[in-house]
N, C-alpha and C positions, 0 to 999 in steps of 0.2 A: 502493500500499499504506499502510496507517495503522497504527501499532503506537501504545500508551497505556500508559505506565505510572504510577501513581498511589498517593498514601501520604496516610493521613487523620493529622495529630496526636493524633486523640481521635477514638472511635466517632461524635460528634456534628458534628465538623468536617468537612468537603469537603475531597478532594486538597487538599495545597498544589502540587503541581508535576506537572503533564502533558506526555508526551513524546509527542508525534506526527510522523510521519517523512511529508514530503510530496515523493514523488519524492526527490530528492538534497539534501534542505535538513531539516534538524532543528528543528521548532519545539519549544521549550520555554515552556511559560507558567505565570507566577507565577499560583498560583490562593488567594490569602487575600483577597477581594474586600472582604469583613465589615470587615477589619483593613486594610485600602489597601493590601494585597498587604506590609507590613513582613516585614524582615528575618527570622524567628525563628531561633532556633538549627536546627530541623528542616528550613525552606528552605533555609537557606543550605547543610545539609548534602548534599541531595535536589538543589539544584543543581549542586554540585560533584558530584554522583554521574554526572549525569545531562551534563553538561559532558565528563568524561571517557568514560563511554559512548559519548557521539558521534565523540570522539578517535579512539575504537577502531574504531569501525562503518566499513569500508572502503565503505559504500552512501551514507555522509552526505559532503556536501563541502563544507556550510555550515549554518551554525547561525543561526536568528533566536532571539531571545528577546523575548517578549510578556509580557502580563499581563492577567488579567478586572477587569472592575471601570473604575471610575469613574478609580483612581489606577494608575499605572503602581508605583511603590514609594515609600512616606512612609520607608523609612529602616529603622534598625532595630527591633527589637521593644521600645518603653521599657517597656512592663510586665513584659514579662517580665526585662528587668535588672533591674529596680526591684525586682523581687520576691526579688532576693537582698540586698538591703540588710540582710536578717538575719541572713545567714552569720555567721560566726564573723570572718571577716575584712572583714567587712562590703561583702563581693560579690568583691574585687579578683581572686581567683581567674577566678572567673565571666566577669566585664567582659574579662581578658586574654584567656581562652578563647574568647570570642566573636568580639573583635577579630581575634585570630589567626587562628581559619577563615574568617573574613569574607575577611580577605587573602587567603587560600590560594585561598579560591575565586576572589578576584576574579585572580592571578595565574594561573590556572588557564586563564581565558579566554585573558589574552595569550600564555600559552605553549601553547593548542591549537592544533595544525597548518593549523585550517579555519578561514576568516574569521567571524568572529562581528555579527549585525547586532541591535541595539535596535531594538526596536518601541515607540515611546513613544504613548500614547494620553490620558492625562492628567499629572497632576502628578509629578516625580521629584526628591525633595527628599533631602536627608543622604546616605544610603548610597548611595539610590536613585538620585539625580543619579552617584554615584559608581560604578555599575553602567553605566550610558551613558556616562560618561566613558571608562570601562575598554573598553568593546566595540569593535570594530575601526571598525564603521560604525554611524551611528544615522538612523533615519527619524520623525519624530516629525508626530503630530496639528497642524494650527494652534491648537487648544485645550491642547495639551500645554504645560507651564512646569516651571521648573528653578530649585530653590534648596539651597543650603547651610546653611541655618537655624537649626545650633546655637547657632551665639551668642547669640541671643533666650532659650533656656535654660539658659546656662551652661556649653552643653559643646561647645568650637569642633570644628567639623568635619573634624579631623585626617587621618583615614583616606580621607574622600573628599577630601581636599585633594591627597594625592597623585597620583590619577589627573585632576582637573582641571586643575592645573596641568601637565601634560603635555598639554591639550589645548587650554588656553584661556590667551591673552597675562597676564603678572602681575599687569596693573593690573584687569584685568576679572577675574580670579582673585580676586585680593584683596577686590574690592568686594564680590563674592559672598559669602565669606568672612566679613568684619566687618560687614555691613550685615543679613545674611540675609534681604535682599529677593530675591522670584522675578523671573526672566527670561523673557520669551515664547517660544514656539520660534524665530520672527524673528527676536529678537536671539541666540537661541542658535546658531543658524547664521551669523548675522553675525561673532560670535567663533570660530566653530570649534567648539562642544561637539556640534553634530551635521551633517548633511550634507543632509539635505532634510527641508520644510516640505512636506506635503499636507493636502487637505480632512480633516478628521473625519469618521473612518467609512472611509477607504482606506488608513491608513497599513500595516495588516496586510497587504495585497496589495502595496503599494508597498515594505514591505521584503521580501519574499519575491519580486519581481522584482530588488530588487537582490540578495539573495541568489543568486537564479538566474542571474545574469549571470555572477558571480564562480564561481560552481560549473560553470561551462561553461569554464573555463580549465583548463590542465594543471594536477592537483593539487601534483603535485611542485614547481613552478615557483611556485604560492602559498604553500606550504609555507615554500619555500625562502627568499621573499620576506617573506614574514611575522617570521619571526623574523629576518631582517637587519635589517628595519625599525625592530624594538625596540632590538636589539644594538644599531647603530649610534647611536641617537639619544641611548645614556648617553656616548658616546666623544667625543673631543675629535677634532677637525677632521680631524688628518692621522692619525690612528688611525681613523676610521671610514672617509674615502677608501682606507686600506691594506685593513681588512676588505673594504668595498664590491668593491675590485677580486678580493679571494681567491673571494670569492660569485661575483661574474661568472664568472670563469675556471670555477670551479667547475659555475655552471650553461650556461654555453657547451659542457662536454662533457657536458652528460645528453641522453638520447636525445629529449626532448622539445623541447628546444630546437633539435636538429637537423632533427627535422620541421617545427617551426614558423617556423625560418628558408626551410625549404625549400619549406613552402607556401606561404611570402609571396611569393618569387621566382616560383613556378610559378603563383600566382594562383588556389589553391585552398585549401579548408579543410584545415586539419591534422586529424590523430585522432591524439588522447594516447594515450600508455600511461600517463602519471603516473609516469615513470623518465626 
């Protein structure tokens, strides 16, 4: 079954976001190829809405975020931001609004109780790199590259830094942030920014395959585990273990854990009820 929703920024422009459901996986496609899929206010808003809709749809068990055109995303729409320099406050209120709604959209991905896989076919820079780092998993073409080049234009990538430093070791993150130089897909995999590198043109199939593998698991278990993963990462060691033990205990009481363990012991496939 395929459902498509689209919105045009103006009557002349194409839809900036498409949603297609392929089985149990919702594919959200950034569709501003002529603008290198830069994150306009409308695209951010539409993507956030699509993420929320995927979370509320029981038929969706995983999400893939992909993009049309040669670039995954070049980051914020600098022309849109610059247009507000003429505001009475020189754009301060609009800049804050844009950064806040983008941060809220990124957090919606983290808080979504379903796994999100980035499918990167080209460059992912600045907030585009942030989007990749925010997703739970990431598959990239061997032609893809990643950068946080804000420093080159006098605008340090501070919000992309938040997601980047939660994925990449500090020295590598600081090098990306301070030099603005791009890293290849292979280098991005080596430092932990992405999971897999595949031949150009196969990245969407690879991302869907990865999403479908996770979608086969108990939705209840995945939801519990994803929430716990991000919560414990912000705790000290003792608190993390205390919290994780509570989660494991709760998980053991779930129907799907009882079924899954029983199936393992009995050497059969489990039947999930997502509870």
